[in-house]
C-alpha positions as MATLAB code, in Angstrom:
seq = 'XXXXXXXXXXXXXXXXXXXXXXXXXXXXXXXXXXXXXXXXXXXXXXXXXXXXXXXXXXXXXXXXXXXXXXXXXXXXXXXXXXXXXXXXXXXXXXXXXXXXXXXXXXXXXXXXXXXXXXXXXXXXXXXXXXXXXXXXXXXXXXXXXXXXXXXXXXXXXXXXXXXXXXXXXXXXXXXXXXXXXXXXXXXXXXXXXXXXXXXX';
ca = [
       0.042    0.053   -0.087;
       1.280    3.337   -1.011;
       0.790    5.617    1.844;
       2.260    8.385    3.840;
       2.060   10.462    6.812;
       3.210   14.013    7.138;
       3.456   16.492    9.956;
       4.348   20.081    9.326;
       4.546   22.636   12.123;
       5.710   26.304   11.865;
       5.061   29.379   13.739;
       2.125   29.973   11.191;
       0.514   26.638   10.929;
       0.456   23.114   12.421;
      -0.617   20.563    9.853;
      -0.904   16.825    9.701;
      -1.638   14.734    6.478;
      -2.528   11.094    6.156;
      -2.602    9.938    2.415;
      -3.102    6.556    0.582;
      -2.718    6.571   -3.019;
      -4.449    3.180   -3.483;
      -7.521    4.258   -1.787;
     -11.265    4.708   -2.566;
     -11.546    8.410   -2.063;
     -12.283    8.521    1.583;
     -11.574   11.949    3.191;
     -11.542   13.691    6.491;
     -10.629   17.418    5.924;
     -10.643   20.384    8.487;
      -8.617   23.531    7.539;
     -10.721   26.084    9.020;
     -11.445   27.362    5.673;
     -14.677   26.089    4.566;
     -14.082   26.490    0.681;
     -10.752   25.059    0.937;
     -12.166   22.033    2.804;
     -14.732   21.479    0.073;
     -11.893   21.536   -2.757;
      -9.725   19.084   -0.767;
     -12.601   16.730   -0.508;
     -13.269   17.028   -4.226;
      -9.491   16.140   -4.721;
      -9.819   13.050   -2.625;
     -13.126   11.776   -3.951;
     -12.303   12.142   -7.532;
      -8.627   11.027   -7.428;
      -9.605    7.948   -5.141;
      -6.791    8.979   -2.958;
      -7.722    8.525    0.970;
      -6.932   11.835    2.470;
      -6.917   13.164    6.047;
      -5.924   16.720    6.719;
      -6.064   18.624    9.832;
      -4.776   22.035    9.763;
      -4.631   24.963   12.508;
      -3.212   28.183   11.225;
      -3.372   31.813   11.777;
      -6.724   32.528   10.267;
      -6.974   35.676   12.324;
      -4.432   37.130   10.080;
      -5.697   35.639    6.779;
      -5.921   32.267    4.857;
      -2.633   32.466    2.998;
      -0.328   30.580    5.178;
      -3.008   27.780    5.902;
      -3.748   27.503    2.157;
      -0.164   27.427    0.969;
       1.108   24.991    3.888;
      -1.666   22.606    3.167;
      -0.594   22.338   -0.344;
       2.993   21.799    0.726;
       1.901   19.151    3.183;
      -0.178   17.236    0.900;
       2.332   17.319   -1.949;
       4.960   16.108    0.419;
       2.680   13.262    1.396;
       2.248   12.432   -2.380;
       5.856   12.368   -2.966;
       6.544   10.104   -0.051;
       3.748    7.772   -0.770;
       5.145    7.351   -4.495;
       8.271    5.822   -3.016;
      10.755    4.694   -5.698;
       7.932    5.482   -8.382;
       8.541    2.142  -10.108;
       5.526    1.044  -12.290;
       3.604    4.398  -12.192;
       1.974    5.634  -15.412;
       3.618    9.081  -14.828;
       1.518   11.294  -17.008;
      -2.043   12.143  -16.423;
      -4.560   14.713  -17.968;
      -8.214   15.517  -17.669;
     -10.809   17.815  -19.157;
     -13.391   18.709  -16.572;
     -16.652   20.435  -17.549;
     -18.841   22.076  -14.963;
     -21.832   23.767  -16.374;
     -20.674   26.675  -18.260;
     -16.981   26.002  -17.430;
     -14.227   23.626  -18.993;
     -10.917   23.163  -17.379;
      -7.919   21.229  -18.661;
      -5.333   19.880  -16.298;
      -2.147   17.997  -17.328;
       0.560   16.560  -15.139;
       3.833   14.917  -15.174;
       5.289   13.204  -12.163;
       8.645   14.332  -13.403;
      10.607   15.201  -10.292;
      10.868   18.718  -11.960;
       8.469   20.956  -10.176;
       6.719   23.456  -12.314;
       3.382   25.228  -12.636;
       1.543   26.857  -15.585;
      -1.481   28.550  -14.318;
      -3.919   30.013  -16.868;
      -7.003   30.719  -14.636;
      -8.844   33.979  -14.012;
     -11.823   34.658  -11.603;
     -14.501   36.844  -11.923;
     -14.673   37.297   -8.007;
     -12.223   38.189   -5.441;
     -13.611   35.826   -2.725;
     -15.334   32.565   -2.528;
     -16.891   32.393    0.956;
     -14.158   33.840    3.189;
     -11.236   32.725    0.838;
      -9.474   35.081   -1.672;
      -9.397   33.538   -5.034;
      -5.811   34.623   -5.506;
      -4.889   31.828   -3.048;
      -5.866   28.901   -5.201;
      -2.691   29.573   -7.379;
      -0.670   29.541   -4.185;
      -2.218   26.235   -3.200;
      -1.291   24.658   -6.698;
       2.054   26.220   -6.896;
       2.867   24.750   -3.246;
       1.500   21.431   -4.126;
       3.372   21.013   -7.556;
       6.609   22.133   -5.732;
       6.502   19.729   -2.925;
       5.109   16.932   -5.039;
       7.861   17.198   -7.699;
       5.381   17.382  -10.392;
       5.144   19.362  -13.614;
       1.496   20.851  -13.636;
      -0.358   22.765  -16.305;
      -3.714   24.138  -15.190;
      -5.800   26.000  -17.825;
      -9.524   27.248  -17.534;
     -10.439   27.170  -21.158;
     -13.595   29.203  -20.459;
     -16.119   29.883  -17.694;
     -17.776   32.636  -15.813;
     -18.760   31.217  -12.450;
     -15.688   31.439  -10.209;
     -16.841   28.602   -7.929;
     -17.217   26.417  -10.941;
     -13.730   27.473  -12.393;
     -11.936   26.509   -9.203;
     -13.820   23.448   -8.505;
     -13.156   22.229  -12.104;
      -9.375   22.984  -11.427;
      -9.400   20.755   -8.344;
     -11.568   17.906  -10.066;
      -9.136   18.083  -13.025;
      -6.124   17.925  -10.800;
      -7.780   14.857   -8.968;
      -8.633   13.073  -12.355;
      -5.056   13.663  -13.850;
      -3.250   12.450  -10.539;
      -5.488    9.365  -10.583;
      -4.061    8.476  -13.842;
      -0.510    9.372  -13.233;
      -0.174    7.505   -9.991;
      -1.822    4.321  -11.373;
       0.496    1.306  -11.563;
       1.074    0.009  -15.275;
       0.938   -3.768  -14.999;
       3.263   -4.039  -18.098;
       6.090   -2.284  -16.514;
       5.906   -2.706  -12.671;
       9.733   -3.165  -12.354;
      11.080   -0.033  -13.561;
      10.830    3.826  -13.330;
       9.211    5.200  -16.528;
      12.088    7.087  -17.771;
      14.639    6.548  -20.463;
      17.059    8.166  -18.005;
      16.433    5.449  -15.433;
      15.540    8.170  -12.843;
      12.809   10.587  -12.091;
      14.072   13.427   -9.952;
      17.066   11.467   -8.409;
      14.970    8.305   -7.936;
      16.879    5.342   -9.770;
      15.289    2.369  -11.555;
];
């Protein structure tokens, strides 16, 4: 079973994450930010990754630190759970429609963290959460998970639909990328023989 536990404690946040890549999409999420909880639940449900997140942050200031640090911790848990990365499909992509909105997400578990973010919102806030923080979450996740991640909202008007399609797109792309390929379980999927320093 490819699972991991991460604890991240700073002067700004205290975060614990438990994650199982081979789960069924069971989640238990509490960050103190209602909309972020909703998005992380979508991530778990649609990736089939079991996810427990408990975050306590300095929300009396704003949601920035909790949002960013939760992305870091979840990304670190994904990286740890992947282990030697032998047998993974490595690449994943998804097109996710949500009413008037369509978003495309593509990723490579490359060991080379990079984020391309082509998403704009029509509102500054969703609930109590600043919409500018969603890019921060995706950037933090890509960096700590070691993935190349492209997120592009092709069109849409409703900000709730736009960001939810981004998280669902990540979920479906991640689900495909971490899936084990039964034809090549014994090697890392790279002609280099390594992904981010992990050797076949």
